[in-house]
Structures are given as C-alpha cells and as structure tokens.
Phi, psi and omega in degrees: 000135181261146180291149176265084184297324181297316180294318179297318179297318180297318179297318179293323177295321177294319178298319179297321179297329181284343181265063186270001181294157180262007179286163185297321181295313179300319180295315180294319180293320177300317179296320179294317177297323179299320177295319178295317180299318179295319179295320179292319178297321177298316179293323183296321185256012178292138179247149175294153180301141181285148176271126181267123182258117180286137176263141178295142180256148175284144176288136178277138180264000000 
C-alpha cells in the first residue's frame, strides 16, 4: 500500500494555518511543520529514475 502524500500534506498545511500565534512555540512548530511539508512534497513528486537509451553512433572517418 502506498502513502497518500497529498492528503498528508494538506492536513499538515491546515495544522500550520491554525498556529497563527506570534509566540515562540507556535513559530517553532510552524517551522517544523514547514520542513515536514517540504519532505512530503518531495516524496509526492518524486519520479523514478529515467532509463537512458543509448543511440548508435556513426563511425568517424
């Protein structure tokens, strides 16, 4: 089973929106959530490595 990164990212973004206080704790938690959101977005849009197909080269004369 694969994780639903989009749903997880949305939930973390909503949690971040609720922490609108200017106190130090709210600020630190928002920054921490931002790191998590970035990690999830990276995982969400990660692509498998591309297969490189070699093209035949002409022999040089």
